[in-house]
C-alpha positions as CSV (number, residue, x, y, z in Angstrom):
1,M,-15.8,4.9,12.9
2,K,-12.2,5.3,12.7
3,R,-10.4,6.3,15.7
4,I,-7.8,9.2,16.1
5,Q,-5.4,7.0,17.2
6,D,-5.3,5.2,14.3
7,A,-5.4,8.4,11.7
8,R,-2.5,9.1,9.6
9,L,-4.1,11.7,7.6
10,Y,-6.1,14.9,8.5
11,G,-7.6,17.0,6.2
12,I,-9.0,20.4,6.8
13,V,-12.5,22.0,5.4
14,D,-11.1,25.6,5.6
15,L,-13.6,28.4,4.6
16,G,-10.4,30.8,4.2
17,Y,-10.0,28.4,0.9
18,L,-13.4,27.7,-0.2
19,S,-17.1,29.1,-0.3
20,P,-19.5,27.6,1.7
21,E,-21.5,26.0,-1.2
22,N,-18.6,24.1,-2.2
23,V,-18.5,22.5,1.1
24,W,-20.3,19.1,0.3
25,R,-18.5,18.3,-2.7
26,M,-15.0,19.4,-1.0
27,T,-16.0,16.8,1.8
28,Q,-17.1,14.1,-0.5
29,S,-13.7,14.4,-2.5
30,L,-11.7,14.2,0.7
31,C,-13.4,11.3,2.1
32,E,-13.3,9.8,-1.2
33,G,-9.5,10.4,-1.4
34,G,-9.0,8.7,1.9
35,V,-8.5,11.4,4.6
36,D,-8.8,9.4,8.0
37,V,-10.0,12.6,10.1
38,L,-11.6,15.8,8.8
39,Q,-11.9,19.3,10.3
40,L,-14.4,21.9,9.8
41,R,-12.5,25.1,10.1
42,A,-15.0,28.2,9.6
43,K,-13.4,31.5,11.1
44,K,-15.8,34.6,10.8
45,I,-18.5,32.9,10.1
46,A,-22.0,32.8,11.9
47,K,-22.2,30.4,14.5
48,S,-25.9,29.4,12.6
49,E,-24.0,28.6,9.3
50,V,-21.0,27.0,11.1
51,E,-23.8,24.3,12.3
52,R,-25.6,24.1,9.1
53,L,-22.3,22.8,7.1
54,A,-21.8,20.9,10.1
55,R,-24.8,19.1,9.3
56,L,-24.3,19.0,5.5
57,M,-21.1,17.4,6.3
58,L,-22.1,14.7,8.8
59,P,-23.8,12.5,6.5
60,I,-20.9,12.3,4.1
61,T,-18.1,11.7,6.9
62,R,-20.2,9.0,8.6
63,E,-20.9,7.2,5.9
64,Q,-17.2,7.0,4.7
65,G,-16.3,6.1,9.1
66,V,-14.4,9.4,9.0
67,P,-14.3,11.7,12.2
68,L,-15.7,15.1,11.8
69,V,-13.9,17.7,14.3
70,I,-15.7,21.2,14.7
71,N,-12.4,24.1,15.2
72,D,-13.5,26.3,17.8
73,H,-17.3,26.2,18.4
74,L,-17.9,23.8,21.1
75,D,-21.4,24.2,21.5
76,V,-21.7,23.9,17.7
77,A,-19.9,20.0,18.1
78,A,-22.2,19.6,21.4
79,F,-25.4,20.2,19.2
80,V,-24.3,18.3,16.1
81,G,-23.0,15.4,18.0
82,S,-19.3,15.6,16.1
83,E,-17.2,13.0,16.8
84,G,-14.2,15.7,18.0
85,V,-13.7,19.5,18.6
86,H,-10.6,21.5,18.3
87,V,-9.3,24.1,20.2
88,G,-6.3,26.8,19.7
89,Q,-3.9,28.0,22.4
90,D,-6.2,31.4,22.6
91,D,-9.4,29.4,23.1
92,D,-11.1,27.3,26.0
93,A,-9.1,24.7,27.9
94,V,-9.5,21.3,27.3
95,A,-11.3,20.7,30.4
96,K,-13.7,23.5,29.4
97,A,-14.2,21.8,25.8
98,R,-14.3,18.4,27.2
99,A,-17.2,19.5,29.9
100,V,-19.3,21.1,26.9
101,V,-18.8,18.5,24.4
102,G,-19.0,15.2,26.8
103,S,-16.8,12.3,27.0
104,A,-17.8,10.8,23.5
105,C,-16.1,13.2,21.5
106,F,-12.6,13.9,21.3
107,V,-10.7,17.1,22.5
108,G,-7.7,18.2,20.2
109,K,-5.5,21.4,20.7
110,S,-3.2,23.1,18.6
111,T,0.6,23.6,20.0
112,H,3.4,25.8,18.5
113,S,6.6,24.4,20.7
114,L,7.5,21.5,22.3
115,A,6.3,23.3,26.1
116,Q,3.1,23.8,24.6
117,A,2.8,20.2,23.2
118,E,3.8,18.8,26.9
119,N,1.0,21.2,28.5
120,A,-1.4,20.1,25.8
121,Q,-0.6,16.3,26.9
122,V,-1.0,17.4,30.6
123,E,-4.1,19.1,30.2
124,G,-5.6,15.7,29.1
125,A,-6.0,16.7,25.1
126,D,-6.5,13.7,22.8
127,Y,-4.4,14.5,20.1
128,I,-2.5,17.6,19.3
129,G,-1.6,19.8,16.0
130,F,2.2,20.5,16.1
131,G,3.0,23.8,13.9
132,P,3.1,25.3,11.6
133,L,6.0,23.8,10.0
134,Y,6.4,26.1,7.6
135,A,4.9,29.5,6.7
136,T,0.9,29.2,5.5
137,G,-1.6,31.2,4.3
138,T,-4.0,30.3,7.0
139,K,-2.0,31.5,9.8
140,P,-0.1,34.1,8.2
141,D,0.9,35.7,11.8
142,Y,2.3,32.7,12.9
143,V,6.1,31.9,13.2
144,P,6.8,28.7,11.2
145,I,8.7,26.3,13.8
146,G,10.8,24.1,11.1
147,L,11.4,20.7,11.3
148,S,14.1,20.2,13.9
149,D,11.6,19.6,16.9
150,I,9.6,16.7,15.3
151,A,11.4,13.9,16.7
152,E,11.7,15.2,19.9
153,V,8.2,16.0,20.4
154,H,7.1,12.4,19.5
155,R,9.8,11.6,22.3
156,R,8.1,13.9,25.0
157,V,4.6,13.5,24.0
158,S,2.6,10.4,23.4
159,L,-0.7,11.6,22.2
160,P,-1.1,11.4,18.2
161,I,0.5,14.1,17.2
162,F,-0.3,15.6,13.8
163,C,2.4,18.1,12.3
164,I,0.6,20.7,10.1
165,G,1.4,24.1,8.2
166,G,2.3,24.1,4.7
167,V,2.3,20.4,4.4
168,N,2.4,19.2,0.9
169,A,3.2,16.4,-1.3
170,S,6.8,18.0,-2.3
171,R,7.9,18.6,1.4
172,L,6.4,15.3,2.6
173,D,9.4,13.4,2.2
174,D,11.3,15.8,4.1
175,I,8.8,16.3,7.1
176,I,8.6,12.3,7.3
177,T,12.2,11.9,7.7
178,A,12.4,14.6,10.2
179,G,10.4,12.0,12.3
180,A,6.5,12.9,11.5
181,W,3.9,9.9,11.1
182,R,0.9,12.0,10.9
183,V,0.1,15.2,9.2
184,V,-2.1,17.7,8.3
185,V,-3.0,19.0,4.9
186,V,-5.3,22.1,4.2
187,S,-4.5,24.1,0.7
188,A,-2.3,21.7,-1.1
189,F,-6.0,19.5,-1.3
190,L,-8.6,22.4,-0.9
191,L,-6.8,24.0,-4.1
192,A,-6.1,20.9,-6.2
193,E,-7.2,19.9,-9.5
194,D,-8.3,16.6,-8.8
195,V,-8.9,16.4,-5.0
196,S,-9.4,12.7,-4.5
197,A,-6.4,11.7,-6.7
198,D,-4.2,14.4,-4.9
199,V,-5.4,12.9,-1.4
200,R,-5.2,9.0,-2.4
201,A,-1.3,9.8,-3.7
202,L,-0.2,11.4,-0.5
203,K,-1.8,8.9,1.9
204,Q,-0.2,6.1,0.0
205,R,3.3,7.7,0.5
206,L,2.6,8.9,4.1
207,T,0.9,4.8,5.0
208,A,4.0,3.2,3.5
209,T,6.2,5.0,6.3
210,S,6.2,3.0,9.5
211,S,5.1,3.8,13.1
212,P,7.9,5.5,15.5
213,A,5.8,4.7,18.5
214,A,2.5,5.6,18.9
């Protein structure tokens, strides 16, 4: 099983972009393409359905050595024994999440500013999402933070930092040049004609860059 510290490419199975019946196939395609970590994000979906989908994904992710992260639902993460859980700024604190899921499950947190990123590190998060870099349909109410703080957040925060929000192949060079080393890709993969091929191609470009620090 890959460690979150070693992950470069983070994928998300987001039910805002695909239907539950396509989750199994999408999980398989993303893992075959080479995502290093995979999150299940199912907003406005019944908790029982989130658990069912997580259990559907786990055999695939574990066979590929890809950690599965559950977004928001701490109890679902605890029930299914996922490798990770992710919380937002308006969700539970990292300490509460860890108390629910246990020490074997890593905890990630969304951050949208340098201050939030630093606070997440103080809270004890295992990694952070940093963004949205660009406007994104995933979170249309969030104001894009741009690329200017990417280098600075890497100086201030020693956790794995996954830059998120509108990341796609055409923007990757700019994001890397700005100082990113890890990225999250959502719609660009979920809406691709050949998911595995697009994942593979983007990962090759990403892993050709050297680590700035962590």
